[in-house]
C-alpha positions in Angstrom: 72.1 125.7 82.3 75.4 127.3 83.6 74.4 126.8 87.1 73.8 122.9 86.6 77.3 122.7 85.1 78.9 124.4 88.0 77.0 121.9 90.3 78.6 119.1 88.3 82.0 120.6 88.8 81.3 120.8 92.8 80.4 117.1 92.6 83.6 116.2 90.7 85.8 118.2 93.0 84.2 116.4 96.1 84.8 113.1 94.5 88.3 114.0 93.7 88.9 115.2 97.1 87.6 112.0 98.8 89.6 110.0 96.5 92.6 111.7 97.3 92.1 111.5 101.0 91.2 107.9 100.6 94.6 107.4 98.8 96.5 109.1 101.5 94.9 107.3 104.2 95.7 103.9 102.5 99.2 104.8 101.9 99.7 105.6 105.7 98.3 102.4 106.7 100.4 100.5 104.1 103.4 102.5 105.5 102.7 101.3 109.1 102.3 97.6 107.9 105.6 97.7 106.1 107.4 99.3 109.0 106.0 96.7 111.5 106.2 93.6 109.0 107.5 90.5 110.5 108.7 89.2 107.2 112.3 89.7 106.2 115.3 91.0 107.8 115.8 94.5 108.5 118.8 96.4 109.8 118.6 99.4 111.8 119.0 101.8 108.7 116.1 100.2 107.0 113.9 100.4 110.0 114.8 103.9 110.4 114.0 104.4 106.8 110.5 103.0 107.1 109.9 104.7 110.2 110.7 108.1 108.4 108.5 107.1 105.7 105.5 106.8 108.0 106.5 110.3 109.4 106.3 111.5 105.8 103.0 110.0 105.2 101.5 111.4 108.3 102.8 114.9 107.4 101.6 114.4 103.8 98.0 113.5 105.0 98.1 116.5 107.4 98.9 119.0 104.7 96.5 117.5 102.0 93.5 116.7 104.4 92.7 120.2 105.6 91.9 122.0 102.3 89.9 118.9 101.2 87.9 118.4 104.3 85.6 121.1 103.4 84.1 118.6 101.2 83.2 116.0 103.8 80.4 115.6 106.4 81.3 116.2 109.9 81.0 112.6 111.0 83.5 111.6 108.1 85.9 114.4 109.2 85.8 113.2 112.9 86.5 109.5 111.8 89.7 110.9 109.7 90.8 112.8 112.6 90.4 110.0 115.0 92.5 107.7 112.6 95.1 110.3 112.2 95.3 110.9 115.9 95.6 107.2 116.5 98.3 107.1 113.9 100.3 109.8 115.5 100.0 108.1 119.1 100.9 104.5 117.7 103.9 105.9 115.8 105.3 107.6 119.0 104.5 104.5 121.1 106.1 102.2 118.7 109.2 104.4 118.1 109.9 104.6 121.8 109.6 100.9 122.1 112.0 100.5 119.2 114.5 103.0 120.9 114.2 101.1 124.1 114.4 97.5 123.1 115.8 97.5 119.6 113.9 96.7 116.5 114.2 93.1 116.5 112.7 92.6 119.9 110.1 95.4 119.6 108.7 94.3 116.1 107.2 91.1 117.5 104.2 92.8 118.8 104.2 95.9 116.4 102.3 94.4 113.6 99.5 92.9 115.9 99.2 96.5 117.6 98.9 98.3 114.2 96.1 95.9 113.1 94.4 96.2 116.6 94.6 99.9 117.0 94.5 101.2 113.3 92.6 98.5 111.7 89.3 99.2 113.0 89.6 102.9 112.7 90.7 102.5 109.0 87.5 100.3 108.3 85.3 103.2 109.7 87.1 105.8 107.7 86.8 103.6 104.5 83.1 103.1 105.2 82.5 106.9 105.8 84.3 107.8 102.7 82.3 105.3 100.5 79.1 106.8 102.0 80.6 110.2 101.0 80.8 109.0 97.5 77.6 107.2 97.2 75.3 108.8 99.8 73.8 112.1 100.3 75.7 115.4 100.2 76.7 116.9 103.8 74.1 119.1 105.2 74.6 122.7 104.2 75.0 121.8 100.6 72.7 123.4 98.1 71.3 121.6 94.8 71.7 124.2 92.2 68.8 124.5 89.8 68.2 126.7 86.9 
């Protein structure tokens, strides 16, 4: 009976890890959307604050993802790492553009680029994480039996 209880703990830890990763990814995407939003007026200080928020969210995802990645299938990890890499690249590209052109001129195309580059990758990650929660366990997992 004890081994069945421990197996349940592993399932709960896995579910918790998947939900935490999902939440961190969603916050990062929303951070990009907020930074690149076409609505409302922003001054340079507000733009910088939103950009720094994206940096914080990227850093937070990096710190929290690695210890939780052990609970994920290889395919899911690859999709998350792809999304994270695209996020870093896009952040650098958009920041350079803001520095070069100024936020008002640069922001016109920023939102579209976030949707185009990160949107599909986020959908793939969301789908993979949903599969993690409902699908079979990653290979290498053992089912504990009494």
